[in-house]
N, C-alpha and C positions, 0 to 999 in steps of 0.2 A: 469438476466442482463449480458450483454457482457462487463465485466469490462475492458478487454484489449482494446476494441474499445473506451470506454469512456475515459480511462486514456490517450490513445494516442491522442485522439481528443484535450485534454487540453494541453498536452506536445508539440504537433506539430502544434497547432493552426489551426487545420483543422476539419471541421464538418463532421465526419464519422457517427455520430449517426443517426439511423433510427427511433427507438421507443423513443418518448419523452413523458413520463408520470410522475406522481407524484413521483414514485420510483426513476427515474433519477434525478429529481431536489432535492429530499431529499439527495441523494448520493452526489451531487455537493455541497449542503449547508453544509453537514457534513465535507466536505473536503476543505472548504474555497475557492472554485473556481466557485461558482454559478453565481456571478455577472460577472466575467471575461468571462465565457462561454456565458452567455446570451447577453452580450454587444459586445464582440469582436470576438467570434468564431462562434456562431450560424448564419446560413445563412438565416433563416426564423423565425422571432420572433413570438412566440405564446403568449397566455394569461398568462402562468406561467412566461415566461421570462419578459413580460411587468411588472408584479408585482415585480419580483426580481429586475429589473432595478430601478423601482420607489422606492422600499424600500432601495436599495443600495445607491441611490442618497441622500435619507434622512439621512442615516448613515454617508455618506461622509460629508454632511453639518454640522452635529453635530461634526464630527471629526475635520474639518477645523476650526470651531468656537472655539473648545477647544484648538487647536494648536495656533490660533491667540491670544487667551487670555494668554497662556503661553509666547508667544513672546512679547506681550505688557508688561507683568510683568517683563520679563527679561530686556527689554529696559529701563523701568522706574527705575529699581533698580540696573541695571548693574550686575545682578546675572545670570551667564550662566547656561544652562541646555543642556542635550543631549537627543534627542529622542532615545529610546532604544527598540529593538525588535518589534516596532510598525510599522515602515515603511514597506510598501508592495513592494516586489520585483517582483510582478506580478500585473497587473492592476486590483486589487481586492479592496474590501471595508474593512475598519477598523470598525468592528461592535462591538468591545469590549472595553477593557481598553487601556489607554495610559500609557506606562512605560517611565519614564524619569530618567536620572542619574544626580545628583547634587553633588556639592563639599561638603565634610563632614562638613566643617565649616559653610556652608550655609544651611544645612539640616533643622534646626529648623526655619530659616528665611523663607524658602519656605513654610513650613507648616503654619506659621503665615500669610503669604501673601495669600495663598489659602483660609484660613479661613476668611480672610478679604473680599474675593470675594464671600463669602457665601457657601463655601464648608465645609462639615463635615469631618474632618480628624481624623483618628485613626492610631496609630502606630501598625503594625501587626507583626513586628519582629525587629531585630537589625538594626536600621537606614533604615527602610522601612515603608512606610505609604500608606494608602488608603484614597483617598479624593473624596467625592461624592457631586454632586449638580445636581438637576433636569435640564434636557435639555442639559447637557454636558456629555462627556465620563468620566468614572471613571479615575482619574489620580493617578498614583502610583509612587511617588518619592522614590528613593533609592540612596545609595552612591557607591555601588559596585555590581558586578555580583555574587550573592550568592543564595544558595538553603538551606532552613532550617538553616540559619545563618552560613552555610559552604561556605566560600568565594572561588569562582572559578577564578575570574579575579579581581585583586586589583583595587582600585580607581586610583592609579598612572598609571597603564597600560591603563585603559579605556580612560583617558584624554590625553594620549600621542599621539594618532592618531585618528582624527575625520574626518567627511565628511560633506560638505554642501549639502543641498537638498532643493528643492522648492516644496511646497505642495499648489496647487491652488493659486499661487502667493505669498505665505508666505515663506520667506527664513529663514530657521533654520539650526541648526547643529545636526547631528546624530552621534551615535556611529559607529565605523568602521564596514563595512559590515561583516568582518570575526567574529567580536565580536557578532554581531547580530545573525548570522546564527549558530555560535558555541553554543550560549546560547539556541537558540530554539531547537537544536538537543540534547544538554545535558539535557534539560528539559524532554525529553522522558524517561530518566533514573532517573534523580535526582528529577524530579517533583513529581511523575512520570506522564507521559502523553502517548500519542499514536502518531503514524506517519501518518499524513494526506497526501493527495496527494500534497497539497501545500508545506508541509515540504519536501517531496520527491523531488519536482521540484527545490526548492531553495538550497537544499543540494549540488547540482551540482555547485553552485557558490562559494563555500568555497575554500580558498587557504590554504591547509593543512600546507605548509611550514611556512607561516606567522602565522598561528594559533598556531602552536607548540610552538612558542616563548612566547605566552601569558599564557600557561598552565603549571602546574606541570606535571611531567612524568606520574603519575598515572591517572590524569584527561585526559591527551592527549590520553592515551591508551583507556580510556572509549569512547572518541570521535571516535577513529578508530574502536572500536567495533560497534558503531552505524552506521558509514559509511559502514562497511562491511555488516551489516544486511540490510541496505537500498539497497545496490548494488547487492544483491544476484540475480542470474538468475531467471527469472520467476516472479519477483515482479510486473512487469507491468500487469501481468495477474490476480493479486490479487484484492480483495476487499479492498479498503482503507476506513477509516483508519485501519491500522493493528497494532497489539500489539506484543510485544516480546513473544517468547515461554516461558512457565512457568519455565522450567528447566534453561533456559538461564538467565531469570530475577532473579530467586532465587539464583543461583550460583553467579551472579554478586553482588547481595544484601549482601550475606554473606561476601564476600571479601571487598566490598567497603563501605558498610553502617554499618553492624553489628559490624565489627571490627574497625570502625572508631570512635575515641574518640571525634572528633569534633561534632558528632551528639549526642543529648541527647537520652536516652533509649526510651522515649515515642515517639520521632520522628522516631526512627529506626523501631519500631513496627507499628506505624501509616503509615509509608512509604510502608511497605510490604503489609499490609492489604488494603491500598487504591488502590494499583496497581491491585490486584486481584478483588477488588470491581468494579472498573471502567471497567475492561476487561470483567467480566462475566455479569455485568449489560448490556453492549452493546450486548454481545452474546445472552442473554436471552430476552432482551426487544427491541433491535435495537435502543436504545437511548444512546447518548453520554453524559458523565458527563459535559464536557466543551463544551457547545453549546449555541447559541443565537437564540431565536425564531424570525424569520423574519415574521411569520404570512402571508405567501404567498401561501401556498399549500392547 
């Protein structure tokens, strides 16, 4: 596959691609850009793209229905929430979870309200929950930006600056764009996760001067490490998603995770093992750990 050709097609919104087969669409799906390409970039829609658009529209309906429910709850109870990490900065589909930020003193109230709507809610960490109901997106309320209970951006800073957004006619409030993108980027290290083409594209939208004010010096340095890795010459020729080099990740892990007392020991080991597991699983099987089955190929 000509990765340079495909990557540029998405970034510059021009349909350079000549060979359109199942390998191409798997690549686009793995990189969260299949719907965007099929609906807004491709000049001649084929059977694969028709399926992707149809499935994407179904995912969008589920997403909007979930957002509308959250808005209705918020209006009835006067309890605010912020959409977090979930808003798409490219005309793509939300095919996974909905993350929301809620005020700490309202956290338990939101859990009770979602349970009253038929969701099964379980607390997965410190002030973070996972709520499931058939037919809706999984909703994950939390009170701050944190990984493994290690707070990256405090609740106070999160609520200090927010942004309005309209999703299919539903007006809600979301976290600041810099908080959203910063969190998605830091997740590639703290998660850990990998850098998809979608992540690569939206990384260009971050305002580093504003973001620096949100983070501690150490975490901001981590963000700069990520930005530097993303912006290395030749990355557009790469196959996305790409992972950090083993030595780079291990060196960073020793400094920022192993020696960090905010992480429990089991989380430290789990973090390291998980990165190498998801990386080599992809290398050996061509299957990503964090993926959603669109059933279109």
